[in-house]
C-alpha positions as CSV (number, residue, x, y, z in Angstrom):
1,M,-50.8,101.2,-81.3
2,E,-49.4,97.5,-81.6
3,R,-48.9,95.7,-79.1
4,Q,-45.9,93.8,-79.0
5,T,-45.6,90.4,-76.8
6,K,-42.3,90.2,-75.2
7,R,-41.2,86.9,-74.2
8,K,-38.8,85.9,-71.4
9,V,-36.5,83.0,-71.9
10,N,-36.3,81.1,-68.5
11,N,-32.7,80.0,-68.5
12,Q,-33.9,77.5,-65.8
13,S,-35.3,75.2,-67.6
14,G,-34.3,71.5,-66.6
15,A,-32.5,72.3,-63.4
16,A,-35.5,70.5,-61.0
17,M,-34.7,67.3,-63.4
18,L,-31.0,67.8,-63.5
19,I,-31.1,68.0,-59.3
20,S,-33.8,64.9,-58.8
21,V,-31.3,63.0,-60.8
22,I,-28.3,63.9,-59.4
23,F,-29.9,63.3,-56.3
24,F,-31.5,59.7,-57.1
25,L,-28.1,58.8,-57.7
26,F,-27.3,59.5,-54.6
27,I,-29.6,57.7,-52.8
28,S,-28.6,54.8,-54.9
29,L,-25.5,54.5,-54.6
30,A,-26.1,55.2,-50.5
31,I,-28.5,52.0,-51.0
32,I,-25.8,50.1,-53.1
33,S,-23.0,51.0,-50.8
34,G,-25.6,49.4,-47.9
35,L,-26.0,47.1,-49.0
36,V,-22.5,46.1,-50.7
37,S,-21.0,46.6,-47.2
38,P,-22.8,43.6,-45.6
39,T,-22.1,41.6,-48.6
40,V,-18.9,42.1,-48.5
41,R,-17.8,41.6,-44.7
42,E,-20.4,38.6,-45.4
43,F,-18.0,37.2,-48.2
44,K,-15.4,37.7,-45.3
45,N,-16.5,36.1,-42.5
46,A,-17.5,33.1,-44.9
47,N,-14.1,33.0,-46.2
48,V,-12.5,33.0,-42.4
49,N,-15.2,30.7,-41.5
50,L,-14.1,28.2,-44.2
51,S,-10.3,28.9,-43.7
52,S,-11.4,28.2,-40.2
53,K,-13.0,25.3,-40.6
54,K,-10.4,23.4,-43.3
55,S,-7.8,24.5,-40.5
56,Y,-10.1,22.4,-37.8
57,F,-10.3,19.6,-40.0
58,L,-6.5,19.6,-41.1
59,A,-6.2,19.1,-37.6
60,E,-8.0,16.4,-37.4
61,S,-6.3,14.7,-40.0
62,G,-3.0,15.0,-38.7
63,S,-4.3,13.4,-35.5
64,E,-5.9,10.5,-36.9
65,D,-2.7,10.2,-38.9
66,A,-0.6,10.0,-35.4
67,L,-3.2,7.9,-34.0
68,Y,-3.3,5.3,-37.1
69,R,0.6,5.2,-36.9
70,I,0.7,4.5,-33.0
71,L,-2.2,2.1,-33.4
72,K,-0.4,0.0,-36.0
73,N,3.1,-0.1,-34.4
74,M,4.4,2.5,-37.4
75,A,7.2,4.5,-37.4
76,I,6.5,8.0,-36.2
77,S,8.3,10.6,-34.4
78,A,8.0,13.3,-32.0
79,S,6.8,16.0,-33.9
80,E,4.9,15.6,-37.5
81,S,3.8,17.7,-40.5
82,L,1.3,16.9,-42.6
83,T,0.5,18.7,-45.9
84,L,-2.9,19.1,-47.6
85,D,-4.0,21.7,-50.7
86,S,-0.9,23.5,-49.8
87,N,-1.6,23.8,-45.8
88,S,-0.1,22.4,-43.2
89,A,-1.1,20.3,-39.7
90,T,2.1,20.0,-37.0
91,T,1.0,17.0,-34.9
92,T,3.2,16.7,-31.4
93,I,3.3,13.6,-29.5
94,T,4.2,13.6,-25.8
95,D,4.5,10.7,-23.7
96,I,3.0,12.2,-20.5
97,D,4.0,8.6,-18.7
98,S,4.4,5.0,-20.0
99,S,0.7,4.1,-19.9
100,T,-0.2,8.0,-21.7
101,K,0.4,9.6,-24.4
102,Q,-1.2,12.9,-25.9
103,I,-1.5,13.8,-29.8
104,T,-1.7,17.6,-30.2
105,S,-2.1,18.6,-33.8
106,L,-2.2,22.3,-35.1
107,G,-3.7,23.2,-38.0
108,D,-2.9,26.2,-40.0
109,V,-4.6,27.7,-42.9
110,S,-3.9,31.2,-44.3
111,N,-2.9,31.6,-40.7
112,Y,-6.3,30.8,-39.2
113,Q,-5.0,28.4,-36.9
114,R,-7.5,25.3,-34.9
115,K,-5.7,22.7,-32.1
116,T,-7.3,19.4,-31.2
117,N,-5.9,17.3,-28.6
118,L,-5.9,13.4,-28.2
119,T,-5.7,11.6,-25.1
120,L,-4.3,8.0,-25.3
121,S,-4.1,5.0,-22.6
122,T,-2.8,1.4,-22.6
123,S,-5.8,-0.8,-22.3
124,A,-6.2,-3.4,-19.4
125,G,-5.3,-6.7,-21.4
126,V,-4.2,-8.7,-18.6
127,S,-6.2,-9.5,-15.2
128,F,-4.7,-11.6,-12.4
129,N,-7.8,-12.2,-10.1
130,Y,-6.2,-14.6,-7.9
131,G,-2.9,-14.7,-5.6
132,M,-1.9,-18.2,-7.9
133,Q,-3.3,-19.4,-11.1
134,I,-2.2,-23.0,-12.0
135,G,-2.3,-25.3,-14.4
136,N,-2.5,-29.5,-14.5
137,G,0.7,-29.8,-12.6
138,G,-1.0,-28.6,-9.4
139,L,0.1,-26.7,-6.5
140,V,2.2,-28.0,-3.6
141,M,2.6,-26.3,-0.4
142,S,4.4,-27.4,2.8
143,N,6.3,-26.3,6.2
144,S,4.2,-23.1,7.0
145,A,3.8,-21.9,3.6
146,T,1.3,-19.4,2.9
147,I,-0.8,-17.8,0.4
148,N,-2.7,-14.6,1.7
149,G,-5.2,-14.3,-1.4
150,N,-7.4,-16.7,-3.4
151,V,-6.0,-19.4,-5.3
152,Y,-7.3,-21.5,-9.0
153,V,-6.0,-24.6,-9.7
154,N,-6.3,-26.7,-12.8
155,G,-4.8,-29.5,-10.8
156,N,-4.5,-30.9,-7.5
157,I,-3.4,-28.8,-4.0
158,T,-1.7,-30.8,-2.0
159,G,-0.5,-29.7,1.4
160,S,1.5,-30.9,4.8
161,N,3.2,-29.6,7.6
162,S,0.5,-26.2,8.6
163,A,0.6,-25.2,4.9
164,K,-2.1,-22.6,4.3
165,I,-4.1,-20.6,2.2
166,T,-6.3,-17.9,3.9
167,G,-9.0,-16.9,0.8
168,T,-10.6,-19.7,-1.2
169,A,-8.9,-22.4,-2.6
170,I,-10.7,-23.9,-5.7
171,A,-9.2,-27.3,-7.5
172,A,-10.9,-27.8,-11.3
173,D,-10.4,-30.8,-12.6
174,R,-7.2,-31.0,-15.0
175,T,-7.7,-30.6,-18.7
176,A,-6.3,-32.9,-20.9
177,E,-2.8,-32.1,-22.3
178,I,-3.2,-34.9,-25.4
179,V,-4.4,-33.4,-28.7
180,D,-7.5,-35.7,-30.4
181,Q,-7.7,-33.7,-33.7
182,I,-5.2,-30.9,-34.9
183,N,-5.1,-29.1,-38.3
184,D,-2.0,-26.8,-38.2
185,T,-0.1,-28.0,-41.5
186,G,2.7,-25.6,-42.5
187,T,1.4,-22.2,-42.0
188,P,-1.6,-20.4,-43.0
189,T,-1.9,-19.9,-46.8
190,N,-5.5,-19.1,-46.6
191,T,-8.2,-16.9,-43.7
192,I,-11.3,-16.9,-42.6
193,Q,-12.5,-13.7,-41.5
194,F,-15.6,-12.9,-39.7
195,G,-17.7,-11.0,-37.1
196,I,-17.4,-8.7,-40.4
197,T,-21.2,-8.6,-41.6
198,A,-24.0,-10.4,-40.7
199,S,-23.8,-13.3,-43.1
200,T,-20.3,-13.8,-42.0
201,Q,-21.1,-13.0,-38.4
202,D,-19.3,-16.4,-37.1
203,A,-16.9,-19.0,-38.2
204,A,-17.2,-23.0,-38.1
205,Q,-14.9,-25.8,-38.6
206,S,-16.5,-29.2,-38.4
207,F,-14.3,-32.5,-36.8
208,I,-14.7,-36.1,-36.1
209,T,-13.2,-37.5,-32.5
210,A,-10.6,-40.6,-32.6
211,T,-11.7,-41.3,-29.5
212,S,-14.9,-41.3,-27.1
213,D,-13.9,-38.7,-24.1
214,V,-15.0,-35.4,-22.3
215,V,-14.1,-32.5,-24.4
216,T,-12.4,-29.7,-22.1
217,Q,-10.5,-27.3,-24.2
218,I,-9.5,-26.0,-27.9
219,S,-7.0,-24.1,-29.5
220,V,-7.4,-21.7,-32.4
221,Y,-5.2,-20.1,-34.6
222,I,-6.2,-16.7,-35.2
223,K,-5.8,-13.0,-34.7
224,K,-7.5,-9.9,-34.6
225,V,-8.3,-6.2,-36.9
226,G,-9.0,-3.1,-34.5
227,T,-10.8,-4.0,-31.1
228,P,-13.4,-6.9,-31.6
229,S,-15.1,-7.7,-28.2
230,N,-14.8,-10.8,-26.5
231,A,-16.6,-14.1,-28.5
232,T,-17.8,-17.0,-27.2
233,V,-16.8,-20.4,-28.3
234,R,-19.1,-23.1,-29.0
235,I,-19.4,-27.2,-29.3
236,T,-22.2,-28.3,-31.7
237,A,-23.6,-31.2,-33.1
238,D,-23.8,-31.9,-37.1
239,S,-27.3,-30.8,-38.6
240,G,-27.4,-31.1,-42.1
241,G,-23.6,-30.5,-42.4
242,K,-24.0,-27.8,-40.5
243,P,-24.0,-26.5,-37.1
244,A,-26.9,-27.5,-35.1
245,T,-28.3,-24.0,-33.1
246,N,-28.0,-25.2,-29.7
247,S,-24.5,-25.9,-27.6
248,L,-22.9,-28.5,-26.0
249,A,-20.3,-26.7,-25.0
250,T,-18.9,-23.3,-24.5
251,G,-16.4,-21.4,-23.3
252,T,-14.9,-17.1,-24.0
253,L,-12.6,-16.3,-26.7
254,S,-11.0,-13.5,-24.8
255,A,-10.3,-10.0,-27.2
256,S,-7.0,-9.3,-25.1
257,S,-5.4,-12.7,-25.6
258,V,-5.7,-12.3,-29.4
259,T,-3.2,-10.0,-31.0
260,T,-2.5,-8.7,-34.6
261,S,-0.1,-11.1,-35.5
262,Y,-1.1,-14.8,-35.6
263,G,-1.1,-17.0,-32.5
264,W,-2.7,-20.3,-30.3
265,V,-5.4,-18.8,-28.2
266,N,-6.1,-21.8,-25.7
267,I,-9.9,-21.9,-24.5
268,V,-11.6,-24.0,-21.8
269,L,-15.0,-25.3,-22.2
270,S,-17.9,-26.4,-19.8
271,P,-19.8,-28.4,-19.0
272,N,-17.3,-31.3,-19.9
273,V,-19.2,-33.0,-22.1
274,N,-18.6,-36.7,-23.9
275,L,-17.9,-36.6,-27.4
276,S,-18.4,-40.0,-29.1
277,T,-16.1,-41.1,-32.0
278,G,-17.3,-41.4,-35.5
279,T,-19.5,-38.6,-35.2
280,T,-19.0,-35.1,-37.0
281,Y,-19.0,-31.8,-34.2
282,W,-18.6,-28.2,-34.9
283,L,-16.3,-25.9,-33.6
284,V,-18.3,-22.2,-33.4
285,I,-17.0,-19.0,-33.1
286,D,-19.5,-16.6,-32.3
287,A,-18.6,-12.9,-33.1
288,N,-20.5,-9.8,-32.8
289,V,-20.6,-8.0,-36.4
290,S,-18.2,-4.8,-36.7
291,A,-16.8,-3.7,-40.1
292,S,-13.6,-2.4,-38.6
293,N,-13.2,-4.9,-35.5
294,Y,-13.3,-8.4,-36.3
295,Y,-11.3,-11.8,-36.0
296,V,-8.9,-13.7,-39.1
297,W,-8.5,-17.4,-38.4
298,G,-6.0,-19.3,-40.0
299,A,-6.6,-21.4,-42.4
300,N,-5.8,-24.2,-45.2
301,N,-7.0,-25.4,-48.6
302,A,-8.9,-29.1,-47.9
303,Q,-5.6,-30.0,-45.5
304,Y,-7.7,-31.6,-42.8
305,A,-10.0,-35.0,-44.2
306,N,-13.0,-35.0,-41.1
307,G,-14.2,-31.6,-41.9
308,L,-14.1,-28.4,-43.5
309,G,-14.9,-24.9,-42.7
310,K,-18.2,-22.6,-42.7
311,L,-19.4,-18.9,-42.2
312,G,-22.6,-17.7,-41.1
313,Q,-24.5,-16.8,-38.4
314,Y,-24.8,-19.2,-35.3
315,G,-28.7,-20.1,-34.0
316,T,-29.8,-20.1,-37.5
317,T,-29.8,-22.4,-40.5
318,T,-27.6,-19.8,-42.7
319,W,-24.1,-21.2,-43.1
320,N,-22.1,-20.5,-46.5
321,N,-19.0,-22.5,-47.4
322,T,-15.3,-20.2,-46.8
323,S,-14.2,-18.3,-50.1
324,P,-12.6,-20.7,-51.6
325,S,-14.6,-23.1,-50.7
326,G,-12.8,-26.5,-48.7
327,L,-11.3,-24.0,-46.3
328,D,-10.0,-26.1,-43.1
329,A,-9.2,-23.7,-39.8
330,F,-6.4,-24.1,-37.6
331,F,-7.2,-26.0,-34.7
332,K,-6.8,-28.6,-31.7
333,I,-9.3,-30.2,-30.1
334,Y,-8.2,-31.9,-26.6
335,L,-10.3,-34.9,-25.0
336,G,-10.0,-36.2,-21.1
337,G,-9.6,-34.7,-18.3
338,I,-8.6,-36.1,-14.5
339,N,-11.0,-35.3,-11.2
340,S,-8.8,-33.1,-9.1
341,V,-8.1,-33.1,-5.0
342,I,-7.3,-31.0,-2.3
343,S,-5.5,-32.4,1.1
344,G,-3.8,-31.6,4.1
345,M,-4.7,-27.7,4.1
346,T,-6.0,-25.2,6.1
347,I,-7.8,-22.7,4.1
348,G,-9.4,-19.7,4.9
349,Q,-9.9,-17.4,7.9
350,L,-12.6,-15.8,10.5
351,G,-15.2,-18.2,8.9
352,V,-14.5,-16.8,5.4
353,G,-12.7,-19.1,2.5
354,N,-14.2,-22.1,0.7
355,A,-12.7,-24.9,-0.3
356,S,-13.9,-26.8,-4.0
357,A,-12.9,-29.8,-5.5
358,H,-14.1,-32.9,-6.5
359,T,-12.1,-34.8,-3.7
360,V,-11.0,-32.5,-0.6
361,N,-9.8,-34.8,2.3
362,N,-7.9,-34.3,5.5
363,S,-8.8,-30.4,4.8
364,I,-9.5,-27.6,7.7
365,I,-12.0,-25.4,5.9
366,A,-12.9,-21.7,7.5
367,G,-16.1,-21.4,5.1
368,N,-17.8,-23.5,3.3
369,L,-16.9,-27.3,1.8
370,Y,-18.0,-28.1,-1.7
371,C,-16.7,-31.3,-3.0
372,Q,-18.4,-34.7,-3.9
373,T,-16.4,-37.3,-1.8
374,G,-13.9,-36.4,0.7
375,S,-12.8,-37.8,4.1
376,G,-11.3,-36.4,7.8
377,N,-12.1,-33.1,6.8
378,N,-13.7,-30.8,9.7
379,K,-16.9,-30.6,8.2
380,S,-18.8,-32.7,5.3
381,C,-19.5,-32.1,1.9
382,D,-21.7,-29.7,0.5
383,I,-22.7,-31.3,-2.6
384,S,-25.0,-29.0,-4.6
385,E,-22.4,-27.5,-6.6
386,G,-20.9,-29.1,-9.2
387,D,-17.0,-29.6,-10.1
388,P,-15.1,-26.3,-10.8
389,T,-14.2,-25.4,-14.2
390,P,-10.4,-25.1,-15.8
391,L,-9.7,-21.4,-15.8
392,N,-7.7,-20.5,-19.2
393,F,-4.5,-18.6,-18.3
394,P,-4.5,-14.6,-18.9
395,I,-1.7,-14.6,-20.9
396,S,-1.6,-16.2,-24.2
397,D,0.9,-17.2,-26.7
398,S,0.2,-14.8,-29.0
399,Q,0.6,-12.4,-26.2
400,V,3.9,-13.6,-25.2
401,Q,5.1,-13.5,-29.0
402,S,3.9,-9.7,-29.3
403,W,5.9,-8.7,-25.9
404,K,9.1,-10.4,-28.0
405,D,8.5,-8.6,-31.1
406,Y,8.3,-5.4,-29.0
407,A,12.2,-6.2,-28.0
408,V,13.3,-6.7,-30.5
409,S,11.9,-3.2,-32.0
410,G,14.2,-1.6,-29.9
411,E,17.5,-3.3,-30.5
412,T,19.4,-6.9,-30.4
413,Q,22.8,-7.7,-28.3
414,T,24.8,-10.8,-28.8
415,G,26.5,-11.8,-25.5
416,D,26.4,-12.0,-21.7
417,I,25.4,-9.0,-20.1
418,N,27.0,-9.1,-16.5
419,I,26.2,-6.3,-13.5
420,S,28.0,-6.6,-10.4
421,G,29.6,-4.5,-7.5
422,S,28.0,-0.9,-7.8
423,G,27.1,-1.4,-11.6
424,T,24.1,-0.2,-13.0
425,L,22.4,-0.5,-16.5
426,T,19.4,0.9,-18.3
427,I,18.3,-1.2,-21.3
428,G,15.2,-1.7,-23.3
429,P,13.4,-2.5,-25.4
430,K,15.7,-4.8,-25.8
431,K,16.5,-8.7,-27.0
432,I,19.7,-10.4,-25.5
433,V,20.8,-13.5,-27.2
434,G,22.8,-14.8,-24.0
435,N,22.6,-15.0,-20.2
436,L,21.9,-11.9,-17.7
437,Y,23.7,-12.0,-14.6
438,V,22.8,-9.0,-11.6
439,S,25.1,-9.7,-8.6
440,N,27.0,-7.8,-5.1
441,N,24.4,-4.7,-5.4
442,G,24.1,-4.1,-8.9
443,I,21.1,-2.2,-10.3
444,L,19.4,-2.9,-13.8
445,T,16.9,-0.3,-14.6
446,I,14.2,-1.3,-17.1
447,S,13.2,1.5,-19.5
448,G,11.3,-0.9,-22.2
449,T,10.3,-5.3,-22.7
450,L,13.7,-7.1,-22.2
451,W,13.8,-10.2,-23.8
452,V,16.7,-12.7,-22.8
453,T,17.1,-15.8,-24.7
454,G,19.3,-17.6,-21.8
455,N,19.2,-17.8,-18.2
456,I,18.8,-14.7,-16.0
457,V,20.2,-15.0,-12.2
458,L,19.6,-12.3,-9.5
459,S,22.0,-12.6,-6.2
460,N,23.3,-10.9,-3.4
461,Q,21.4,-8.3,-3.2
462,A,20.7,-7.2,-6.8
463,Q,17.9,-4.9,-7.9
464,V,16.0,-5.2,-10.7
465,K,13.7,-2.2,-11.7
466,L,11.4,-0.5,-13.7
467,S,12.3,3.4,-15.0
468,S,10.7,5.8,-12.9
469,S,9.0,6.4,-16.5
470,Y,6.6,3.8,-16.6
471,G,5.0,6.0,-13.9
472,S,1.9,3.9,-12.4
473,G,2.4,1.4,-16.2
474,S,3.7,-2.1,-15.5
475,G,6.4,-3.7,-17.4
476,M,8.4,-7.0,-18.3
477,I,11.2,-9.2,-18.8
478,I,11.0,-12.3,-20.6
479,S,13.5,-15.3,-20.5
480,D,13.6,-18.5,-22.7
481,G,15.8,-20.1,-20.1
482,T,15.6,-20.8,-16.3
483,V,15.8,-17.4,-13.9
484,S,16.7,-17.6,-10.4
485,T,17.2,-15.0,-7.3
486,S,18.7,-15.6,-4.4
487,N,20.3,-13.4,-1.0
488,S,18.1,-10.6,-1.1
489,A,18.1,-10.2,-5.1
490,S,14.5,-8.4,-5.4
491,F,12.3,-7.0,-8.5
492,S,10.5,-3.9,-8.4
493,G,8.0,-1.4,-10.4
494,S,8.7,2.1,-11.2
495,G,8.3,3.5,-7.6
496,T,4.6,4.5,-8.5
497,T,1.3,2.8,-6.7
498,G,0.3,0.1,-9.1
499,S,3.8,-0.4,-11.4
500,Y,4.5,-4.1,-11.0
501,M,7.5,-6.1,-12.7
502,M,6.1,-9.4,-14.8
503,M,9.3,-11.9,-15.0
504,L,8.0,-14.3,-17.5
505,T,10.1,-17.6,-18.9
506,T,8.6,-19.8,-21.2
507,S,11.2,-22.8,-20.1
508,T,9.5,-26.2,-19.3
509,S,12.1,-26.8,-16.9
510,S,10.8,-28.4,-13.0
511,S,13.1,-25.4,-12.2
512,A,11.6,-22.5,-14.7
513,I,11.6,-20.1,-11.6
514,N,13.2,-21.1,-8.1
515,I,12.6,-17.7,-5.7
516,A,14.7,-17.7,-2.6
517,N,13.8,-15.1,-0.9
518,S,11.3,-11.9,-1.0
519,A,11.6,-11.1,-4.8
520,G,9.1,-7.8,-4.0
521,T,7.0,-6.2,-6.2
522,V,6.7,-8.8,-9.1
523,I,4.6,-11.5,-10.8
524,L,6.2,-14.3,-11.7
525,V,5.0,-16.3,-14.5
526,A,6.2,-20.0,-15.8
527,P,3.3,-21.3,-18.0
528,Y,5.2,-24.6,-19.4
529,G,7.5,-25.2,-16.2
530,T,7.3,-24.9,-12.3
531,I,7.7,-22.0,-9.5
532,S,9.3,-23.0,-6.6
533,F,9.5,-20.7,-3.5
534,S,11.8,-21.1,-0.5
535,N,13.1,-19.6,2.3
536,T,10.6,-17.0,3.3
537,A,10.5,-16.4,-0.5
538,G,7.5,-14.5,-1.7
539,A,6.1,-12.3,-4.5
540,K,2.7,-10.6,-5.6
541,E,1.4,-13.0,-8.0
542,A,2.2,-16.3,-9.3
543,I,1.3,-17.9,-12.2
544,A,2.4,-21.7,-13.6
545,K,1.9,-25.3,-14.8
546,T,3.2,-26.2,-11.5
547,I,4.0,-24.4,-8.2
548,N,6.0,-25.5,-5.0
549,M,6.4,-23.5,-2.0
550,S,8.4,-24.4,1.4
551,N,10.0,-23.5,4.5
552,S,7.5,-20.6,5.2
553,A,7.4,-19.2,1.7
554,T,4.7,-16.2,1.5
555,L,2.4,-15.0,-1.3
556,T,0.5,-12.1,-1.0
557,Y,-1.9,-10.5,-3.7
558,E,-2.9,-7.1,-4.4
559,S,-6.0,-6.3,-5.4
560,G,-4.7,-3.8,-8.0
561,L,-3.4,-6.8,-9.7
562,A,-6.8,-7.3,-11.2
563,N,-6.3,-4.8,-13.5
564,I,-2.7,-4.7,-14.8
565,N,-1.6,-2.2,-17.8
566,F,1.7,-3.0,-19.2
567,S,2.9,-0.4,-21.8
568,S,4.1,-2.8,-24.4
569,G,2.7,-5.3,-26.5
570,P,-1.6,-6.5,-26.6
571,S,-2.1,-5.6,-22.8
572,G,-0.7,-2.1,-23.8
573,S,-2.9,-1.6,-26.7
574,W,-3.8,2.3,-26.7
575,E,-7.5,3.8,-26.8
576,V,-8.8,6.9,-27.0
577,Q,-9.4,8.5,-23.9
578,T,-10.3,12.1,-25.0
579,W,-10.6,13.6,-28.1
580,G,-11.6,17.3,-28.9
581,E,-10.7,21.2,-29.4
582,S,-8.5,22.9,-27.7
583,E,-7.3,26.4,-27.1
């Protein structure tokens, strides 16, 4: 019997493979999903992070834009919008008080927001370290007039009938008022920029004097870019057509006395060395190096016959021609000076308070007496110290002009202003082409720098005060005419401690400022004229070419005056106090 072989068809052939493939597919999808999800998440996070960073830098851009406009005195509103790459930053400027601003900038990129805060405050550009600082005209005191504080005079101090200074009195030798050499033809057609790089760190101008005498003071026509530091002014000999590497006399160019506009700045020199006629000398301004903070010296081309300008580095032999070559800087050289005298004074109290001058006569000194000659004093001269060196005035012509410019930036009014009776007025910044009268309990509130081209007369309990918005800051009134107060008329600050009013006149009159009673918390300044105090008159600080005090007039210095912040002009330049991100 034939055996038949039966074959059974396996209908499940390949199922295992299919299951394996499906299983592998699911595993692969799971792995891919596990890999893709974090990647997508990281990609999203990267986009968020990028948008956040863009938002931050956009906010920074808004802050920097506002800061630049404020520093450059450009127009800017309380709220500004800056758009970059279709995204925006909103910047808000808030006046905390007259000496503090806050800049808040909010950057927004795809609804991701970052915020920065920047705080600005006014820098202190004017320091009053003496109860009185007086120029060549000197100080005259009589009839129990008293200064409670220290006095520095570039001239004589003369007293009679119980005149008294409770602190130290210094009478420096008087500086010359006659210019021996000068270059100031027209307005500057060229500039000498220095302090930018090492090769242009310092600027120099050679000169030859017409007479032989001591050099006491120089003036330069200068402005600044940014906020350079103080510079050293030097007089040197000539060395092969370049400045010598050692100084004959030096002085300090105070950066706070220089503004961003041209102006004359005076620098007193010491020691007072003798310059010989027919000999070449160099005036050198030795500055620090900063590409963004430097000085610009006004110049013209070959207008000064007795010298030329150079650029280089003091203390080395590396000096180069200006560009273009042959430029002459604007400068003045003052020669000559006279020894000063203190006479007829009571100086100091309780063993404290020194007197220092070339000559001191007929005076009572509580502390040390430094002089070269003297007679009729309560003690002998201590000749161990030389004659005092004259001081620069704390306020320069350039600063005064800057304050005037700020007043003009407000508005100009032509015609006199008269406030009387119960009348009140708030003004500033403003220029008044005319006179200002406040009388009979009238009240004038200053909300910004005020410039009066005429005279200012205050009488009969008139009040002139700063707006409360000044806070601890100080403000000013400038007059081109004379200023007088009488019958309890007074000045005052904002009401906050450390706030003062400054009353400054550019008058050259012998009656530039007349104070017939206590003037209140005021700083009186008459750099070219005379301030007179009488009848128990007083103030917190006085600076003038000449000061007369009589009939129990009293001035009391306050330590806060050593660092005054004015809310406009060069001493009110803004400095960054804080800068960072906020919530």
